[in-house]
C-alpha positions in Angstrom: 79.7 107.5 131.6 76.8 108.8 129.2 75.0 107.0 126.5 73.1 108.0 123.5 71.8 106.4 120.5 70.4 107.9 117.4 67.7 106.7 114.8 65.7 108.0 112.0 62.3 108.6 113.2 60.7 107.4 109.9 61.4 103.8 111.0 58.8 104.2 113.5 56.2 104.2 110.8 52.8 105.2 110.9 50.5 106.2 113.8 49.8 104.3 116.4 53.3 104.0 117.2 52.6 101.9 120.4 54.2 98.5 118.8 57.4 100.1 117.4 58.0 102.3 120.3 57.8 99.7 122.6 59.9 97.5 120.1 62.5 100.2 120.2 62.8 100.7 123.8 63.1 96.9 124.4 65.6 96.5 122.1 67.9 99.2 123.2 67.4 98.9 127.0 70.8 96.9 127.2 72.6 100.0 126.1 71.4 102.3 128.7 71.4 99.6 131.7 73.4 100.4 134.4 74.6 103.8 136.0 74.9 106.8 133.4 74.5 110.3 134.3 72.9 111.1 131.2 70.8 108.4 128.7 69.1 109.9 125.5 67.9 109.4 122.1 68.7 111.5 119.4 66.1 111.6 116.5 66.7 112.5 112.8 63.5 114.3 111.9 64.7 115.7 108.3 68.1 116.2 108.9 68.0 119.8 108.0 67.5 123.1 109.7 63.4 123.2 108.7 62.2 121.4 111.7 63.4 124.7 113.9 63.0 127.3 111.4 59.9 126.7 109.8 57.8 126.4 113.2 54.9 128.9 113.1 53.8 127.9 116.6 50.4 126.3 115.1 50.4 122.8 116.9 48.4 121.3 113.4 51.3 122.8 111.0 52.5 119.8 108.7 56.2 118.6 109.5 58.3 120.5 107.0 59.8 117.2 105.2 60.4 116.8 101.4 62.7 113.6 101.2 60.8 110.4 100.0 62.0 108.8 103.3 59.8 111.0 105.4 56.8 111.0 103.1 54.6 109.6 105.6 55.8 112.0 108.5 55.2 114.9 106.2 51.5 114.1 106.4 51.6 114.6 110.2 51.8 117.6 112.2 54.0 119.0 115.1 51.3 118.0 117.5 51.7 114.3 116.3 55.6 114.6 116.9 54.9 115.9 120.4 52.4 113.0 121.1 54.8 110.5 119.6 57.7 112.0 121.9 55.3 111.8 125.1 54.6 108.2 124.4 58.4 107.2 124.1 58.9 108.8 127.5 56.0 106.5 128.8 57.6 103.4 127.5 61.2 104.5 128.3 60.0 105.1 132.1 57.7 102.0 132.0 60.7 100.1 131.2 63.0 101.5 133.8 64.6 104.7 132.3 62.2 107.5 133.8 65.2 110.0 133.0 65.6 109.4 129.1 66.4 112.4 127.3 65.1 113.1 123.9 66.9 115.5 121.4 66.8 115.9 117.6 69.7 116.4 115.1 70.0 119.0 112.7 72.7 119.4 110.1 74.2 122.8 108.8 73.7 122.4 104.9 71.3 124.2 103.1 70.1 120.9 101.3 71.7 117.8 100.6 71.1 115.7 97.2 73.4 112.9 96.3 74.0 111.7 93.9 73.1 114.9 91.9 69.7 115.1 90.1 68.3 111.9 91.4 68.9 111.9 95.1 68.8 108.0 95.4 71.2 108.5 98.8 70.1 111.8 99.9 66.9 113.7 98.9 67.2 116.3 101.6 65.4 119.5 99.7 64.7 122.6 102.1 62.1 125.2 102.0 64.2 127.3 104.4 67.0 127.1 101.8 64.9 128.1 99.3 63.7 131.1 101.5 67.0 132.2 102.4 69.6 130.8 100.0 72.0 133.7 101.2 73.1 131.8 104.2 74.5 129.2 102.1 76.8 131.1 99.7 79.8 128.2 100.1 80.5 125.1 98.5 83.5 124.1 100.4 82.9 120.9 102.2 82.7 117.5 100.3 79.2 117.2 101.1 76.7 117.2 98.4 75.2 120.5 99.5 75.6 124.5 100.3 77.6 125.3 103.1 76.1 127.5 106.1 78.0 131.0 106.5 76.3 132.0 110.1 78.1 135.5 109.8 75.7 136.4 106.8 73.0 138.6 107.6 69.7 137.7 106.5 67.2 139.3 103.4 63.6 140.1 104.8 60.9 138.1 104.5 57.0 137.6 105.5 56.8 134.1 106.7 55.0 133.8 110.1 57.5 132.4 112.3 56.8 131.2 115.8 59.4 134.0 117.1 59.0 136.3 114.1 55.0 136.6 113.4 55.5 139.5 111.0 58.7 137.9 109.0 62.6 138.4 109.4 63.5 142.1 108.9 66.4 143.1 106.4 69.9 142.3 108.1 68.9 140.5 110.8 71.8 137.9 112.2 71.1 134.2 111.9 72.4 133.0 114.9 70.0 134.5 117.3 67.2 134.0 115.3 67.8 130.4 115.1 68.5 129.9 118.7 65.1 131.7 119.3 63.1 129.4 117.1 65.0 126.5 118.9 63.8 127.5 122.0 60.0 128.0 120.9 60.1 124.4 119.3 62.1 122.7 122.0 59.3 124.4 124.3 56.4 122.9 122.5 57.6 119.4 121.7 59.3 119.0 125.0 62.9 118.3 123.9 65.9 118.1 126.0 68.6 118.7 123.3 69.7 120.0 120.0 72.4 118.2 118.0 74.0 120.8 116.1 75.4 118.3 113.4 77.6 118.5 110.3 78.4 122.1 109.0 77.6 124.2 112.3 81.2 124.2 113.3 82.1 126.0 110.1 82.5 124.6 106.3 85.3 122.8 107.1 84.1 119.2 106.8 86.3 116.1 106.4 89.1 117.6 104.6 91.5 120.6 105.4 89.9 123.1 103.4 87.8 125.9 105.1 86.4 128.9 104.0 89.7 130.5 102.9 91.4 127.4 100.9 94.0 125.0 102.7 95.3 127.6 105.1 93.4 130.6 107.2 92.8 134.4 105.4 96.1 136.6 106.0 94.0 138.5 108.0 93.5 137.3 111.5 90.7 139.8 112.4 88.5 138.2 109.3 89.6 134.8 110.6 88.2 135.4 114.3 84.7 136.3 112.3 83.8 132.6 112.0 84.8 131.9 115.9 82.4 134.6 117.0 79.5 133.7 114.7 79.6 130.0 116.2 80.0 131.1 119.2 76.8 133.4 119.5 75.0 130.5 117.6 75.7 128.0 120.2 75.1 130.7 122.9 71.9 131.6 121.2 70.8 128.1 121.3 71.5 127.8 125.2 69.8 130.9 126.2 66.7 130.3 124.4 66.1 126.9 126.1 68.2 127.1 129.1 67.2 123.8 130.6 68.1 122.0 127.7 71.5 120.9 126.3 73.5 122.2 123.4 75.4 119.3 121.5 78.1 119.6 118.6 79.7 117.4 116.1 83.5 117.7 114.9 84.6 118.1 111.5 85.7 114.8 111.2 89.3 115.9 111.4 91.4 117.7 113.9 90.9 120.5 116.4 93.9 121.9 114.9 92.8 122.0 111.3 89.6 123.4 112.4 91.2 126.2 114.2 93.9 126.9 112.0 92.2 126.4 108.5 88.6 126.2 109.2 89.1 129.6 111.7 86.8 128.1 114.2 88.4 127.6 117.6 86.9 124.9 119.5 88.5 126.0 122.9 87.1 129.8 122.8 83.6 128.0 121.9 83.7 125.7 124.7 85.1 128.5 127.2 82.1 130.4 126.4 79.8 128.0 128.3 77.1 127.5 126.3 78.2 124.1 124.7 77.2 121.2 126.9 78.6 118.0 124.9 81.0 117.8 122.0 81.3 114.6 119.9 84.1 113.3 118.1 83.3 112.0 114.7 85.1 109.1 115.4 83.8 106.9 112.5 86.8 105.0 111.8 85.3 102.2 109.8 82.9 103.9 107.7 85.9 106.0 106.6 88.6 103.3 106.7 87.1 99.9 105.5 84.1 101.2 103.2 84.7 104.9 101.5 88.8 104.2 101.6 89.1 107.5 103.1 92.1 106.2 105.2 93.0 109.8 106.3 90.1 109.9 109.0 90.6 105.9 109.6 90.8 104.2 113.1 93.9 105.8 114.2 93.6 109.1 113.1 90.3 109.4 115.0 92.0 108.0 118.1 94.5 111.2 117.7 91.9 113.5 117.1 89.7 112.6 120.0 92.8 113.2 122.3 93.6 116.3 120.4 90.1 117.9 120.8 90.2 116.7 124.5 93.3 118.9 125.1 91.0 121.8 123.9 88.0 121.1 125.8 89.9 120.3 129.2 91.6 123.7 128.9 88.6 125.5 127.9 86.7 123.5 131.1 89.1 125.3 133.4 87.3 128.8 132.7 83.7 127.4 133.1 81.6 126.6 136.3 80.0 123.3 134.4 82.3 121.4 132.3 81.7 120.5 128.5 81.4 116.9 128.1 83.3 114.9 125.6 82.0 111.9 123.8 83.4 109.2 121.8 81.3 107.8 118.8 80.8 104.2 118.4 79.4 103.2 114.8 76.9 100.5 114.1 75.7 100.8 110.4 74.5 103.8 108.6 70.9 104.8 108.2 71.3 106.3 104.9 74.6 104.8 103.3 75.5 101.2 102.7 78.5 100.4 105.1 78.0 98.6 107.9 81.0 98.1 110.3 79.2 96.2 112.9 79.2 93.0 110.8 81.9 93.6 108.2 84.7 94.7 111.0 83.3 93.7 114.5 87.0 93.1 115.6 88.0 96.8 114.9 85.0 98.1 115.8 85.8 96.2 119.5 89.1 97.9 119.3 87.5 101.3 119.0 85.3 100.4 121.9 88.3 100.1 124.5 90.7 102.8 122.6 88.3 105.5 122.3 86.8 104.9 125.8 90.5 105.2 127.1 91.6 108.2 125.0 92.8 110.4 127.7 93.9 114.2 128.3 96.6 114.2 131.2 95.6 117.3 133.2 97.2 119.8 135.2 97.4 117.6 138.6 98.7 114.7 136.2 95.3 112.8 136.3 94.0 111.2 133.2 90.8 112.6 132.1 88.8 110.3 129.5 85.4 110.7 127.5 82.3 111.1 129.5 80.4 109.4 127.4 79.7 107.5 124.0 77.2 108.3 121.2 76.1 105.5 119.2 75.3 105.7 115.8 72.3 104.5 113.8 69.8 102.0 115.5 68.2 101.5 112.2 69.7 101.0 108.8 69.2 102.3 105.3 67.0 99.0 104.7 64.9 100.2 107.5 65.6 97.3 109.5 65.9 97.8 113.6 69.3 96.5 115.1 69.2 93.2 116.3 69.5 91.7 120.0 72.3 89.9 118.8 74.0 93.2 117.8 72.6 95.0 120.4 74.3 92.6 123.0 77.6 92.6 121.4 77.7 96.5 121.6 76.4 96.8 125.3 79.2 93.8 126.1 82.2 95.5 124.9 80.9 99.1 125.8 80.3 98.1 129.6 83.7 96.4 130.1 85.7 99.1 128.2 83.9 102.0 130.0 84.0 100.2 133.3 88.0 100.0 132.9 88.0 103.8 131.8 86.0 104.9 134.9 88.7 103.4 137.1 91.5 104.9 134.8 94.6 105.5 137.3 97.6 106.3 134.6 98.6 106.2 130.8 101.7 104.8 129.5 103.2 105.5 126.1 104.1 108.6 124.1 101.7 111.8 124.6 100.8 114.6 121.8 101.5 117.9 123.6 99.0 120.4 122.4 100.7 123.8 122.4 97.7 126.5 122.4 100.9 129.1 122.8 102.6 128.0 119.6 99.4 127.8 117.5 97.9 131.1 118.8 101.5 132.9 117.8 101.2 131.3 114.3 97.7 132.3 113.8 98.3 135.8 114.5 101.5 136.2 113.0 101.4 133.9 109.9 98.1 132.4 109.4 98.1 132.0 105.6 100.7 129.3 105.9 101.1 125.8 106.6 103.7 125.2 109.4 103.1 121.7 109.7 101.3 121.9 112.9 98.9 118.9 112.3 100.4 116.8 115.2 97.1 114.9 115.5 97.7 113.4 111.7 101.3 112.8 112.5 100.1 111.0 115.6 97.4 108.9 113.4 100.3 107.6 111.3 102.9 106.6 113.8 100.4 104.9 115.9 100.2 102.4 113.1 103.8 101.5 113.8 104.0 100.6 117.4 103.9 104.1 119.0 101.6 103.8 121.8 99.9 107.0 121.8 96.8 107.2 123.8 96.9 110.6 125.5 97.9 114.0 125.2 98.3 117.0 127.4 99.0 121.1 127.2 102.1 122.7 127.1 101.4 124.4 130.6 100.2 120.6 132.0 103.6 118.9 131.1 104.3 116.5 133.9 107.5 116.1 135.9 108.6 113.0 134.1 107.2 111.0 131.1 109.7 108.5 130.0 107.8 107.6 126.8 108.4 111.0 125.3 106.4 113.6 123.3 105.1 114.7 120.1 105.3 118.5 120.9 102.9 120.6 118.4 104.9 123.5 117.2 106.3 124.7 120.5 107.4 128.2 120.2 108.5 128.6 123.8 109.7 125.9 125.8 111.7 125.8 129.0 114.7 122.9 127.9 115.4 121.6 131.2 111.7 121.3 132.1 111.7 119.0 128.7 114.9 117.3 129.4 113.6 116.3 132.8 110.7 114.5 131.0 113.3 111.5 130.4 111.8 110.2 127.4 112.5 111.5 123.7 111.1 115.4 123.2 110.0 115.3 119.1 109.3 118.9 118.0 106.8 119.0 115.2 106.5 121.4 112.7 108.4 124.1 110.5 111.6 125.0 111.7 111.0 128.8 111.9 108.1 128.2 114.4 109.7 126.3 117.0 111.8 127.5 119.9 115.2 128.2 118.5 117.0 126.7 121.7 114.9 123.5 121.5 115.9 123.4 117.4 119.5 124.3 118.2 119.6 121.5 121.1 118.5 119.1 118.3 121.2 119.6 116.4 119.5 121.7 113.7 121.0 124.8 111.8 118.5 127.2 110.3 119.1 128.9 107.1 116.0 131.3 106.9 115.2 129.9 103.4 111.6 128.9 103.1 111.1 126.4 100.5 108.2 125.3 98.6 106.0 122.4 99.1 106.4 119.3 96.7 108.0 116.0 95.9 111.2 115.1 96.8 113.3 112.2 96.9 113.8 111.0 100.5 116.1 108.1 102.5 115.5 106.7 105.7 118.1 105.8 107.9 117.0 102.2 109.2 118.1 99.3 106.8 115.1 97.5 106.6 113.4 100.6 104.8 114.0 101.9 101.2 117.2 103.2 100.2 115.6 106.0 98.2 111.6 106.9 97.8 109.6 109.9 96.8 108.0 112.1 99.9 105.6 114.7 99.6 107.1 117.7 101.6 105.0 120.6 102.4 106.7 124.3 102.8 109.2 124.4 105.0 112.5 126.2 106.1 115.6 124.9 104.7 117.7 123.3 107.6 121.2 121.5 108.0 122.4 119.1 110.8 125.4 119.6 112.9 128.1 117.1 112.7 127.1 115.2 115.8 123.4 115.0 115.1 121.5 111.7 114.0 119.8 111.9 110.9 116.6 109.5 110.8 115.1 110.6 107.6 116.9 113.0 104.9 115.6 114.3 101.8 119.0 114.8 99.2 121.0 116.5 102.2 118.2 118.1 104.4 117.4 116.1 107.8 113.7 115.8 108.0 114.0 113.8 110.8 117.2 114.9 113.1 118.2 115.3 116.8 120.6 115.0 119.7 119.0 112.7 122.5 116.6 113.7 124.2 115.7 116.3 121.5 114.5 115.9 118.2 113.0 118.0 115.3 110.6 116.9 112.8 109.5 118.2 109.6 106.8 115.5 108.8 105.5 114.8 105.4 102.2 116.2 104.5 99.2 115.6 102.3 99.7 116.7 98.3 96.1 117.6 98.0 94.5 118.5 101.6 91.1 119.2 99.8 91.2 115.1 98.7 89.2 113.3 101.4 91.3 110.0 100.2 94.7 109.2 101.0 96.0 107.3 97.8 99.6 106.9 97.7 100.5 110.1 95.8 99.1 112.0 99.2 102.2 111.5 101.2 104.5 109.4 98.6 105.6 107.1 101.7 105.2 105.9 105.2 109.0 105.7 106.1 109.3 109.1 107.7 106.4 108.0 110.3 108.0 104.6 110.9 111.0 106.2 111.7 109.4 108.7 113.9 107.7 105.7 115.9 110.9 104.1 116.2 112.7 107.4 117.7 110.1 107.4 120.1 110.3 103.5 121.1 114.2 103.8 121.3 113.8 106.8 123.4 111.3 105.9 125.9 113.4 102.3 126.0 116.6 104.1 127.1 114.4 106.4 129.7 112.7 103.3 131.2 109.4 103.9 129.5 107.1 101.0 128.1 108.3 100.4 124.6 107.7 98.3 121.3 110.3 96.4 119.1 110.6 98.2 115.8 107.4 97.1 113.7 108.0 96.5 109.8 106.6 99.3 107.7 104.4 96.4 105.9 102.8 94.9 109.1 101.5 97.8 111.0 99.9 97.4 114.5 98.6 99.7 117.2 99.5 99.4 120.7 98.0 100.9 123.8 98.5 100.6 127.7 96.9 102.0 130.6 96.4 101.2 134.5 92.8 100.8 135.9 91.9 99.6 139.2 95.4 98.7 139.8 95.5 96.6 136.8 97.8 97.4 133.8 96.2 96.9 130.4 97.5 96.3 127.0 95.3 97.0 124.0 96.4 95.4 120.4 94.7 96.5 117.2 95.3 94.9 113.7 93.4 97.6 111.8 94.7 98.6 108.3 93.5 98.4 104.9 94.6 99.6 101.6 97.9 100.7 100.6 99.5 101.2 104.0 98.6 97.7 105.3 96.4 94.9 105.1 94.6 93.6 108.2 93.7 90.4 106.8 96.8 89.0 107.9 97.8 88.4 111.7 100.3 90.7 113.4 103.1 90.1 115.6 105.0 92.3 118.0 107.2 92.4 121.0 106.3 94.5 123.8 108.6 95.7 126.5 107.1 96.5 129.8 109.6 97.9 132.9 108.6 97.1 136.3 109.5 100.6 137.7 107.5 102.5 135.2 104.4 100.1 136.1 104.9 99.9 139.9 105.7 96.3 139.9 108.4 94.8 142.6 111.3 92.8 141.2 110.0 89.6 142.4 106.4 90.0 140.8 105.9 86.8 138.6 103.5 88.3 136.0 101.5 86.9 132.8 99.4 88.5 130.2 95.8 87.3 130.2 93.6 88.2 127.6 90.5 89.8 128.7 88.3 89.6 125.7 89.2 86.1 124.4 89.2 82.4 125.3 92.7 82.2 125.3 95.5 81.1 127.8 97.8 83.7 129.6 100.9 84.6 127.7 104.4 83.8 129.5 107.3 86.6 129.4 109.8 86.2 127.1 113.1 84.2 127.6 114.7 87.6 126.7 113.2 89.5 129.8 115.6 91.0 132.1 115.0 91.6 136.2 114.0 95.1 135.1 112.0 94.6 131.9 109.4 92.1 130.8 109.2 91.4 127.0 106.1 89.8 125.8 105.8 88.3 122.2 102.1 89.0 121.2 99.8 88.1 118.2 96.5 89.8 117.2 94.6 88.0 114.7 93.2 89.4 111.2 91.0 92.3 111.7 90.9 91.9 115.4 91.9 93.4 118.6 93.3 91.6 122.0 92.7 93.3 125.8 95.5 91.9 127.8 95.7 92.2 131.8 98.9 92.1 133.4 98.4 89.9 136.2 100.1 87.5 138.8 100.6 84.0 137.8 97.6 82.0 138.9 98.6 79.5 141.5 99.2 76.1 140.2 
């Protein structure tokens, strides 16, 4: 699997750079050791587009850097930067990495100043933005700067660009200009990659608010202009430097939201063929454990990784060379004060395992996992280089996790079904509405309560059987008998009028045709251990009733929100009261009970169908479970991850996992134990309540920790 690291170039100090370059190469060497198809370093040289846009073609041109952090480098030239990169290549080759790739990251915002006025955290001002403010007319994302609109035609200027010595003509498009400038500067500096970071995939960033608000525009043709502009931008970068790599960054939230609200269709962009690498911003710890931004925390990032994977793998069928998907493993930040590596190392260890195994079950039933990992900052905001101890921690866990993922054979647990057809129909027919299509967010919540989601698939790739069942996103068209053949529960999520009528009827749901507005309502779970009455925030929805013989798992004053007749269920989930709020206080959804009930439906249905399952998890004691087989060995991964009002990982978690022999391919007489792989602890015996068909294990995961277990034959005495 591929490995990349990133670092601020200012850490290397003033020339000569021999000492700091050699120190950096020696320090990061363990992260690059072993077999990796691509190995690379991505440098932050000022964050903004200026490094590319301001290049005149003169080697003695000063680097266009205005931040205090880069003051020393602002005295240097493009020729100095070229020499630095050449020196680093030589040092890496001498250390045994002759194929090290070098790239730069570029953010899509015009400028970034935070806090306002003082800029004590970010003071990123831009000559390019000052010259072309028309390209940044939006202030949509929560980032402290104006957002790029790549559709805008540029005003004229007379700046002597490397590719436009006479300046920019009135009405020139930005994508082609930027791509040509990238080709020129990359050719001079000898760069292998451009990392198009925050804002280049559109202004929807970190919240579910896009260019037209919390939903798309009513005109589908208008929405398409965004995908077209982003596609042209990536294509221009690739065409101008065909031997180089084009890397892009997710929005920090789901691919569904990026398309259905942000109006940027990742699948269409990947299918075009210019994007080589897509990174999911899986900064689970920074968002959950420092910024209290739980909506983008650990379990959500796992679900987003799976969802993007389904889009990318579908698009790759239309390409000669597949686009590679990376997860991100965070350390600390080079500009912000959070430090996941030292504050919550157990959760980070969980991420190395979970994110490495986040899979898409493809057309042939084979699980496809991410092709690489992008490791965040090697330096922190206090100008410290990552320590040898920290590198050893990262290398040890990543090497073990990726070795397992390389040999992956099977994924167990409920799957997300990405329904391209259902989404496309909604986008074409009713784009300016909320149809509760956000299956990744729904999965991110049920993951907290024992639903062992580690994979997704596409509606057209549905396997013949899947006993743990599926969360199926807005299934507009479905073959009921094919879905029934899965064996496990089929939970259709979304607004009832956007779901196949036959499935809705099979679930025991009667539609009224009446559209209800969003708002807080009283809700009632069915489980006895959950509150009898609570407040829940429900999005716009169709009013429905339940048939007399239907089971109702969650109800809002007579209206069923989770209802079904096994194996078919309809779930109208809660939704955020304010999709523009990057945080998730209690008021955003009101209660976790609907997600607890949905997780229990999945587990109960899996148990009936012979799939792996987890006994009911208490709402106040969330715990995350994953299960897969690699190199012939079944693995179970537990994570104690929660923080804030939804849970407290400072206390241990206990749970019971049920592992059916037939599902896992075990013989009836195999005497098995679960052996911790990441802890020095004894093997765990099956519970006395195990049956000849199902091994039951009662397990514990410590505070803010993870446990990796291998199902193995009992050692001989």
